[in-house]
N, CA, C and O atoms as a DFTB+ gen file, in Angstrom:
536 C
 N C O
     1  1      12.733       4.936       9.962
     2  2      12.389       5.636      10.199
     3  2      12.443       6.173       8.852
     4  3      13.467       6.257       8.172
     5  1      10.529       6.759       8.291
     6  2       9.605       6.799       7.270
     7  2       9.879       8.656       6.962
     8  3       9.484       9.539       7.723
     9  1      10.541       8.850       5.833
    10  2      10.108      10.154       5.845
    11  2       8.729      10.501       4.911
    12  3       7.988       9.776       4.248
    13  1       8.751      12.232       5.230
    14  2       8.016      12.394       4.622
    15  2       7.767      12.813       3.509
    16  3       8.799      13.244       2.995
    17  1       6.266      12.976       2.392
    18  2       6.573      13.100       1.232
    19  2       5.982      13.701       0.404
    20  3       5.058      12.895       0.294
    21  1       5.578      14.986      -0.754
    22  2       4.918      15.501      -1.383
    23  2       3.394      14.551      -2.120
    24  3       3.123      13.353      -2.194
    25  1       2.598      15.970      -2.612
    26  2       1.316      15.086      -3.012
    27  2       2.019      14.730      -4.515
    28  3       1.592      13.760      -5.141
    29  1       2.891      15.391      -4.950
    30  2       3.101      15.029      -6.291
    31  2       4.020      13.480      -6.580
    32  3       4.214      12.902      -7.649
    33  1       4.473      13.102      -5.162
    34  2       5.162      12.003      -5.031
    35  2       3.993      10.813      -5.670
    36  3       3.963      10.208      -6.742
    37  1       2.711      10.807      -3.985
    38  2       1.591      10.021      -4.522
    39  2       0.725      10.450      -6.025
    40  3       0.146       9.730      -6.839
    41  1       0.891      11.659      -5.982
    42  2      -0.056      11.837      -7.551
    43  2       0.393      10.502      -8.782
    44  3      -0.367       9.653      -9.247
    45  1       1.577      10.660      -9.013
    46  2       2.827       9.889      -9.662
    47  2       2.667       7.751      -9.399
    48  3       2.438       6.868     -10.226
    49  1       2.854       7.705      -8.291
    50  2       2.492       6.494      -7.585
    51  2       1.323       6.116      -8.160
    52  3       1.212       5.004      -8.677
    53  1       0.199       7.117      -8.128
    54  2      -1.439       6.694      -8.804
    55  2      -1.167       6.517     -10.186
    56  3      -1.329       5.426     -10.734
    57  1      -0.663       7.779     -10.928
    58  2      -1.013       7.597     -12.505
    59  2      -0.327       6.352     -12.911
    60  3      -0.938       5.794     -13.822
    61  1       0.975       5.600     -12.449
    62  2       1.763       4.557     -12.406
    63  2       0.824       3.322     -11.701
    64  3       1.051       2.175     -12.086
    65  1      -0.113       3.521     -10.786
    66  2      -0.639       2.477     -10.845
    67  2      -2.210       2.399     -11.461
    68  3      -2.885       1.394     -11.685
    69  1      -2.473       3.516     -11.611
    70  2      -4.033       3.217     -12.569
    71  2      -4.896       3.477     -11.649
    72  3      -5.845       2.700     -11.750
    73  1      -5.031       4.314     -10.672
    74  2      -5.733       4.327      -9.013
    75  2      -5.658       5.249      -8.576
    76  3      -4.613       5.870      -8.769
    77  1      -6.705       5.844      -7.757
    78  2      -6.478       7.073      -7.395
    79  2      -6.642       5.893      -5.242
    80  3      -7.302       4.946      -4.813
    81  1      -5.958       6.507      -4.889
    82  2      -5.686       5.497      -3.269
    83  2      -6.439       6.146      -2.352
    84  3      -6.450       7.377      -2.386
    85  1      -7.180       5.463      -1.397
    86  2      -7.772       5.707      -0.189
    87  2      -7.698       7.362       0.378
    88  3      -6.702       7.978      -0.004
    89  1      -8.255       7.791       0.879
    90  2      -8.004       9.147       0.986
    91  2      -7.395       9.011       2.568
    92  3      -7.373      10.116       3.110
    93  1      -7.025       8.195       3.208
    94  2      -6.817       8.373       4.387
    95  2      -5.471       8.116       4.501
    96  3      -4.592       8.651       5.178
    97  1      -5.462       6.814       3.387
    98  2      -4.041       6.224       2.894
    99  2      -2.635       7.208       2.331
   100  3      -1.474       7.209       2.742
   101  1      -3.193       7.890       1.396
   102  2      -2.671       9.669       0.846
   103  2      -1.745      10.226       2.030
   104  3      -0.532      10.438       2.010
   105  1      -2.870      10.438       3.289
   106  2      -2.764      11.171       4.487
   107  2      -1.886      10.562       4.719
   108  3      -0.775      11.074       4.579
   109  1      -2.000       9.322       5.134
   110  2      -0.992       9.262       5.678
   111  2       0.861       8.984       5.029
   112  3       1.857       9.414       5.610
   113  1       0.866       8.052       3.533
   114  2       1.750       8.616       3.165
   115  2       2.436      10.036       3.091
   116  3       3.650      10.062       2.887
   117  1       1.736      11.228       3.244
   118  2       2.193      12.500       3.663
   119  2       2.937      12.862       4.753
   120  3       4.002      13.470       4.857
   121  1       2.142      12.350       5.592
   122  2       3.039      12.740       6.905
   123  2       4.302      11.238       6.937
   124  3       5.396      11.544       7.410
   125  1       4.132       9.616       6.428
   126  2       5.165       9.067       7.227
   127  2       5.124       7.810       5.467
   128  3       4.324       6.927       5.155
   129  1       5.911       8.149       5.012
   130  2       6.047       7.643       3.692
   131  2       6.736       5.809       3.566
   132  3       7.625       5.753       2.716
   133  1       6.587       5.112       3.917
   134  2       6.339       3.574       4.589
   135  2       6.643       3.842       5.770
   136  3       6.434       4.910       6.344
   137  1       7.191       2.819       6.233
   138  2       7.273       2.591       8.089
   139  2       7.302       1.381       8.046
   140  3       7.904       0.511       7.416
   141  1       6.091       1.492       9.298
   142  2       6.104      -0.219       9.692
   143  2       4.995       0.282      11.068
   144  3       5.311       1.159      11.871
   145  1       3.271      -0.716      11.125
   146  2       2.676      -0.696      11.086
   147  2       2.237      -2.849      11.711
   148  3       2.310      -3.918      11.106
   149  1       1.770      -2.406      13.333
   150  2       1.033      -3.415      13.638
   151  2      -0.384      -4.130      13.445
   152  3      -1.298      -3.779      14.192
   153  1      -0.622      -5.158      12.438
   154  2      -2.041      -5.845      12.020
   155  2      -1.880      -7.042      12.022
   156  3      -1.045      -7.665      11.366
   157  1      -3.158      -7.724      13.222
   158  2      -2.883      -8.758      13.185
   159  2      -1.883      -9.959      13.789
   160  3      -1.609     -11.113      13.457
   161  1      -1.410      -8.849      15.088
   162  2      -0.684      -9.487      15.610
   163  2       0.566      -9.558      14.459
   164  3       1.573     -10.081      14.935
   165  1       0.639      -9.333      13.698
   166  2       1.866      -9.522      12.909
   167  2       2.618      -7.594      12.886
   168  3       2.006      -6.595      13.265
   169  1       3.905      -7.637      12.376
   170  2       4.852      -6.760      12.176
   171  2       4.588      -6.361      10.101
   172  3       5.138      -7.271       9.481
   173  1       4.029      -5.460       9.263
   174  2       4.167      -4.896       8.274
   175  2       4.519      -3.954       7.566
   176  3       3.931      -2.874       7.509
   177  1       6.193      -4.468       6.531
   178  2       6.469      -3.068       6.022
   179  2       5.496      -2.473       5.744
   180  3       4.519      -3.155       6.056
   181  1       5.164      -1.359       5.226
   182  2       4.537       0.051       4.050
   183  2       5.272       0.265       3.085
   184  3       6.370       0.792       2.902
   185  1       4.223      -0.403       2.270
   186  2       5.163       0.349       0.786
   187  2       5.626       1.771       0.894
   188  3       5.066       2.147       1.923
   189  1       6.500       3.039       0.314
   190  2       6.253       4.045       0.201
   191  2       6.183       4.410      -1.196
   192  3       6.572       3.626      -2.061
   193  1       5.639       5.724      -1.514
   194  2       5.797       6.514      -2.823
   195  2       7.073       6.855      -3.371
   196  3       7.458       7.807      -2.692
   197  1       7.928       6.590      -4.228
   198  2       8.923       6.382      -4.378
   199  2       9.576       8.402      -4.775
   200  3       9.416       9.046      -5.812
   201  1       9.911       8.605      -4.148
   202  2      10.346      10.237      -3.312
   203  2      11.955      10.284      -4.126
   204  3      12.999       9.868      -3.623
   205  1      11.790      10.979      -5.659
   206  2      13.344      11.365      -5.650
   207  2      13.791      12.111      -5.746
   208  3      14.695      12.282      -6.563
   209  1      13.088      13.474      -4.414
   210  2      13.091      14.590      -4.242
   211  2      15.136      15.010      -3.641
   212  3      15.748      16.015      -4.002
   213  1      15.615      14.080      -2.868
   214  2      17.363      14.045      -2.925
   215  2      18.011      12.806      -2.582
   216  3      17.191      11.937      -2.287
   217  1      19.003      12.503      -2.534
   218  2      19.634      11.105      -2.954
   219  2      19.070      10.143      -1.703
   220  3      18.940       8.950      -1.975
   221  1      18.805      10.485      -0.657
   222  2      18.753       9.500       0.307
   223  2      17.147       8.799       0.118
   224  3      16.861       7.603       0.063
   225  1      15.962      10.348       0.022
   226  2      15.151       9.489       0.337
   227  2      15.008       8.760      -1.344
   228  3      13.853       8.377      -1.523
   229  1      15.910       8.509      -2.544
   230  2      15.778       8.278      -3.714
   231  2      15.976       7.071      -3.376
   232  3      15.038       6.337      -3.687
   233  1      16.726       6.632      -2.923
   234  2      17.236       5.163      -2.313
   235  2      16.257       4.945      -1.015
   236  3      15.507       4.096      -1.497
   237  1      15.888       5.111       0.011
   238  2      15.184       5.151       0.614
   239  2      13.226       4.426      -0.102
   240  3      12.562       3.497       0.359
   241  1      12.935       5.270      -1.189
   242  2      11.812       4.637      -1.907
   243  2      11.686       4.012      -3.244
   244  3      10.800       3.971      -4.097
   245  1      13.209       3.414      -3.093
   246  2      13.266       2.753      -4.091
   247  2      12.341       1.715      -5.017
   248  3      11.877       1.751      -6.157
   249  1      12.326       0.629      -3.736
   250  2      11.622      -0.388      -3.849
   251  2      10.446       0.292      -3.948
   252  3      10.834       1.204      -3.218
   253  1       9.335       0.624      -4.231
   254  2       7.917       1.203      -3.893
   255  2       6.482       0.656      -4.098
   256  3       6.111      -0.517      -4.050
   257  1       6.011       1.390      -4.256
   258  2       4.545       1.214      -4.556
   259  2       3.840       0.207      -5.538
   260  3       2.998      -0.688      -5.462
   261  1       4.510       0.729      -6.371
   262  2       4.816       0.156      -7.603
   263  2       5.153      -1.264      -8.244
   264  3       4.549      -2.188      -8.789
   265  1       6.556      -0.898      -7.847
   266  2       7.115      -2.623      -8.069
   267  2       6.263      -3.706      -7.099
   268  3       5.649      -4.680      -7.537
   269  1       6.372      -3.285      -5.568
   270  2       5.587      -4.176      -4.985
   271  2       4.429      -4.579      -5.504
   272  3       4.486      -5.769      -5.814
   273  1       3.216      -3.988      -5.768
   274  2       2.458      -4.135      -6.498
   275  2       2.813      -5.394      -7.993
   276  3       2.629      -6.599      -8.167
   277  1       3.327      -4.387      -8.710
   278  2       3.511      -5.316     -10.068
   279  2       4.725      -6.429      -9.874
   280  3       5.379      -6.571     -10.907
   281  1       5.078      -7.098      -8.960
   282  2       5.955      -8.138      -8.240
   283  2       4.833      -9.146      -7.761
   284  3       4.792     -10.371      -7.871
   285  1       3.673      -7.998      -7.032
   286  2       2.835      -9.206      -6.278
   287  2       1.831     -10.062      -7.522
   288  3       1.438     -11.228      -7.494
   289  1       1.674      -9.322      -8.256
   290  2       0.581      -9.332      -9.427
   291  2       1.309     -10.763      -9.788
   292  3       0.543     -11.623     -10.223
   293  1       2.185     -10.990      -9.708
   294  2       3.119     -12.229     -10.494
   295  2       2.618     -13.691      -9.222
   296  3       2.534     -14.892      -9.480
   297  1       2.432     -13.162      -8.225
   298  2       1.860     -14.055      -7.489
   299  2       1.008     -15.285      -8.083
   300  3       0.318     -14.660      -8.890
   301  1       0.626     -16.566      -8.203
   302  2      -0.395     -17.502      -8.451
   303  2      -1.466     -16.678      -7.208
   304  3      -1.087     -16.420      -6.065
   305  1      -3.050     -16.317      -7.843
   306  2      -4.102     -16.592      -6.643
   307  2      -3.890     -14.494      -6.045
   308  3      -4.714     -13.842      -5.406
   309  1      -2.693     -14.079      -6.515
   310  2      -2.958     -12.714      -5.866
   311  2      -4.100     -11.573      -6.991
   312  3      -3.918     -11.362      -8.190
   313  1      -5.293     -10.980      -6.073
   314  2      -6.434     -10.271      -6.886
   315  2      -5.366      -9.462      -7.624
   316  3      -4.470      -8.861      -7.031
   317  1      -5.579      -9.492      -9.553
   318  2      -5.027      -9.291     -10.288
   319  2      -5.203      -6.933     -10.085
   320  3      -4.328      -6.216     -10.572
   321  1      -5.737      -6.674      -9.759
   322  2      -6.731      -5.795      -9.632
   323  2      -6.268      -4.377      -7.992
   324  3      -6.236      -3.172      -7.740
   325  1      -5.946      -6.150      -7.199
   326  2      -5.027      -5.078      -5.994
   327  2      -3.956      -4.167      -5.746
   328  3      -3.078      -4.362      -6.587
   329  1      -3.673      -3.310      -4.998
   330  2      -2.548      -2.813      -5.043
   331  2      -2.100      -3.256      -3.377
   332  3      -2.871      -3.056      -2.438
   333  1      -0.676      -3.908      -3.203
   334  2      -0.173      -4.368      -2.258
   335  2       0.394      -2.266      -1.513
   336  3       0.807      -1.187      -1.940
   337  1       0.007      -2.905      -0.318
   338  2       0.526      -1.449       0.604
   339  2       1.204      -1.744       1.489
   340  3       1.519      -0.920       2.347
   341  1       1.715      -3.341       1.515
   342  2       2.482      -3.384       3.165
   343  2       2.655      -4.931       2.785
   344  3       1.765      -5.473       2.129
   345  1       3.748      -5.625       3.174
   346  2       4.237      -7.380       3.475
   347  2       4.961      -6.961       4.908
   348  3       5.527      -6.036       5.489
   349  1       4.387      -8.746       5.079
   350  2       4.730      -9.465       6.438
   351  2       6.641     -10.062       6.433
   352  3       7.486     -10.328       7.288
   353  1       6.570     -10.037       5.122
   354  2       8.177     -10.562       4.917
   355  2       8.336     -11.852       4.171
   356  3       9.221     -12.564       3.697
   357  1       6.446     -11.771       4.368
   358  2       6.037     -14.032       4.438
   359  2       6.067     -14.152       3.249
   360  3       6.620     -15.120       2.727
   361  1       5.451     -13.148       2.519
   362  2       4.286     -13.434       0.925
   363  2       2.984     -12.730       0.947
   364  3       2.114     -12.534       0.099
   365  1       3.169     -12.343       2.474
   366  2       1.812     -11.777       2.404
   367  2       1.214     -10.697       2.513
   368  3       1.516      -9.910       3.409
   369  1       0.366     -10.473       1.735
   370  2       0.207      -8.543       1.522
   371  2      -1.000      -7.947       2.622
   372  3      -1.801      -8.658       3.229
   373  1      -0.908      -6.603       2.692
   374  2      -2.064      -5.752       2.808
   375  2      -2.067      -5.302       1.734
   376  3      -1.151      -4.827       1.063
   377  1      -3.568      -5.496       1.445
   378  2      -4.641      -4.276       0.244
   379  2      -4.851      -3.355      -0.188
   380  3      -4.373      -2.382       0.394
   381  1      -5.412      -3.187      -1.043
   382  2      -6.481      -2.318      -1.039
   383  2      -7.247      -3.291      -3.063
   384  3      -6.758      -3.894      -4.019
   385  1      -8.534      -2.835      -2.622
   386  2      -9.413      -3.161      -3.838
   387  2     -10.251      -1.985      -4.709
   388  3     -11.071      -1.246      -4.164
   389  1      -9.948      -1.928      -6.036
   390  2     -10.994      -0.931      -6.578
   391  2     -12.847      -0.890      -5.700
   392  3     -13.432      -1.606      -4.887
   393  1     -13.170       0.359      -6.460
   394  2     -14.069      -0.020      -5.683
   395  2     -15.132      -0.617      -6.578
   396  3     -14.753      -1.099      -7.645
   397  1     -16.443      -0.643      -6.266
   398  2     -16.991      -1.681      -7.569
   399  2     -17.442      -0.582      -8.634
   400  3     -17.205      -0.774      -9.827
   401  1     -18.142       0.654      -8.165
   402  2     -18.941       1.423      -8.327
   403  2     -17.900       2.715      -9.835
   404  3     -18.359       3.552     -10.612
   405  1     -16.868       2.365      -9.656
   406  2     -15.603       3.443      -9.757
   407  2     -14.264       2.436      -9.425
   408  3     -13.756       2.447      -8.303
   409  1     -13.611       1.331     -10.812
   410  2     -12.253       0.324     -10.661
   411  2     -11.135       1.571     -10.319
   412  3     -10.160       1.355      -9.600
   413  1     -11.457       3.139     -11.040
   414  2      -9.622       4.453     -10.683
   415  2      -9.473       4.366      -9.522
   416  3      -8.476       4.954      -9.104
   417  1     -10.403       3.575      -8.400
   418  2     -10.108       4.711      -6.949
   419  2     -10.770       2.988      -6.374
   420  3     -11.727       2.231      -6.539
   421  1      -9.418       3.113      -5.600
   422  2      -9.837       2.185      -4.493
   423  2     -10.407       2.595      -3.306
   424  3     -10.223       3.719      -2.841
   425  1     -11.297       1.486      -2.631
   426  2     -11.895       1.086      -1.948
   427  2     -11.051       1.170      -0.494
   428  3     -10.011       0.527      -0.355
   429  1     -11.798       2.346       0.980
   430  2     -10.240       2.573       1.899
   431  2     -10.867       1.315       3.200
   432  3     -11.064       1.405       4.411
   433  1     -11.032       0.136       2.135
   434  2     -11.680      -0.948       3.313
   435  2      -9.681      -1.749       3.176
   436  3      -9.032      -1.609       2.139
   437  1      -9.164      -2.428       4.311
   438  2      -8.029      -2.951       3.889
   439  2      -8.151      -4.709       4.464
   440  3      -8.827      -5.389       5.237
   441  1      -7.173      -4.831       3.638
   442  2      -7.759      -6.754       3.399
   443  2      -5.697      -7.009       3.885
   444  3      -4.807      -6.161       3.818
   445  1      -5.613      -8.301       4.275
   446  2      -4.595      -8.872       3.824
   447  2      -4.901     -10.423       2.688
   448  3      -5.632     -11.411       2.763
   449  1      -3.746      -9.838       1.566
   450  2      -4.787     -11.991       1.152
   451  2      -2.689     -12.169       1.795
   452  3      -1.549     -11.704       1.765
   453  1      -3.659     -13.278       2.302
   454  2      -1.876     -15.126       2.450
   455  2      -2.303     -15.217       1.379
   456  3      -3.315     -15.130       0.684
   457  1      -0.444     -15.583       1.411
   458  2      -0.090     -16.487      -0.430
   459  2      -0.729     -17.269      -0.531
   460  3      -1.318     -17.518      -1.583
   461  1      -0.925     -18.472       1.390
   462  2      -1.325     -19.809       0.801
   463  2      -2.645     -20.132       0.389
   464  3      -3.027     -21.283       0.181
   465  1      -3.416     -18.997       0.259
   466  2      -4.662     -19.589      -0.167
   467  2      -5.430     -18.488      -0.843
   468  3      -5.182     -17.384      -0.358
   469  1      -6.201     -18.489      -1.723
   470  2      -7.206     -17.610      -2.205
   471  2      -8.069     -16.749      -1.417
   472  3      -8.530     -15.713      -1.896
   473  1      -8.279     -17.080      -0.384
   474  2      -9.122     -15.257       0.580
   475  2      -8.512     -14.721       1.159
   476  3      -7.588     -15.028       1.913
   477  1      -9.133     -13.466       0.767
   478  2      -8.821     -11.967       1.583
   479  2      -9.436     -11.865       3.233
   480  3     -10.502     -12.306       3.663
   481  1      -8.647     -11.322       3.763
   482  2      -9.077     -11.624       5.376
   483  2      -9.605     -10.065       5.169
   484  3      -9.123      -9.266       4.366
   485  1     -10.521      -9.859       5.926
   486  2     -11.095      -8.034       5.459
   487  2     -10.147      -8.169       7.158
   488  3      -9.851      -9.107       7.899
   489  1      -9.904      -6.455       7.180
   490  2      -8.836      -5.968       8.445
   491  2      -9.474      -4.370       8.519
   492  3      -8.942      -3.972       9.555
   493  1     -10.042      -3.596       8.175
   494  2     -10.872      -2.940       8.588
   495  2     -11.423      -1.587       7.622
   496  3     -10.807      -0.998       6.734
   497  1     -12.380      -1.417       7.984
   498  2     -12.960       0.127       7.126
   499  2     -12.167       0.847       6.556
   500  3     -12.535       1.613       5.665
   501  1     -11.026       0.757       6.918
   502  2     -10.293       1.873       6.501
   503  2      -9.011       1.755       6.959
   504  3      -8.636       1.133       7.953
   505  1      -8.191       2.546       5.982
   506  2      -7.189       2.390       6.703
   507  2      -6.397       2.795       8.284
   508  3      -5.541       2.203       8.940
   509  1      -7.257       4.271       8.530
   510  2      -7.168       5.298       9.970
   511  2      -7.368       4.373      10.979
   512  3      -6.596       4.234      11.928
   513  1      -8.779       3.487      10.733
   514  2      -8.418       2.900      10.998
   515  2      -7.956       1.019      12.256
   516  3      -7.814       0.580      13.397
   517  1      -7.949       0.762      11.085
   518  2      -6.353      -0.162      11.208
   519  2      -5.435      -0.200      12.094
   520  3      -5.119      -0.836      13.099
   521  1      -4.914       1.084      11.132
   522  2      -3.919       2.030      12.506
   523  2      -3.973       2.821      13.124
   524  3      -2.906       2.986      13.716
   525  1      -5.051       3.834      13.484
   526  2      -5.425       4.673      14.146
   527  2      -3.808       6.297      14.451
   528  3      -3.664       7.520      14.466
   529  1      -3.113       5.104      14.605
   530  2      -2.067       6.736      14.686
   531  2      -0.670       7.105      14.031
   532  3       0.454       7.555      14.255
   533  1      -1.873       6.393      12.672
   534  2      -0.962       6.822      10.947
   535  2      -1.446       8.048      10.904
   536  3      -1.163       8.791       9.964
């Protein structure tokens, strides 16, 4: 079960990542900081933003979007400017990429990075389309 979170924790993660998350994903995090979704017939664990407002939230969000993105960037072939918002437990990641016109903002389009190869698979124009219940 995912917790809600506050804007200040989303903004802190964005500062640490050096990019602004897409608005639909920011809104999702405020309602459900982490959790699971089904995309492409696979179950994905979404990366939360770190929330240290109490002991339980601190514990449950210690492995966060910043840590997971940093770790993913160590994999050969992972796009160095991508942000990992989730994984399937097998090395594959749901990612956002920077906007072509403004690299400090992530595009709303959601992709999968498959660890077996360099290609990205387009999922949806926006996180809210890929996961309308979110």
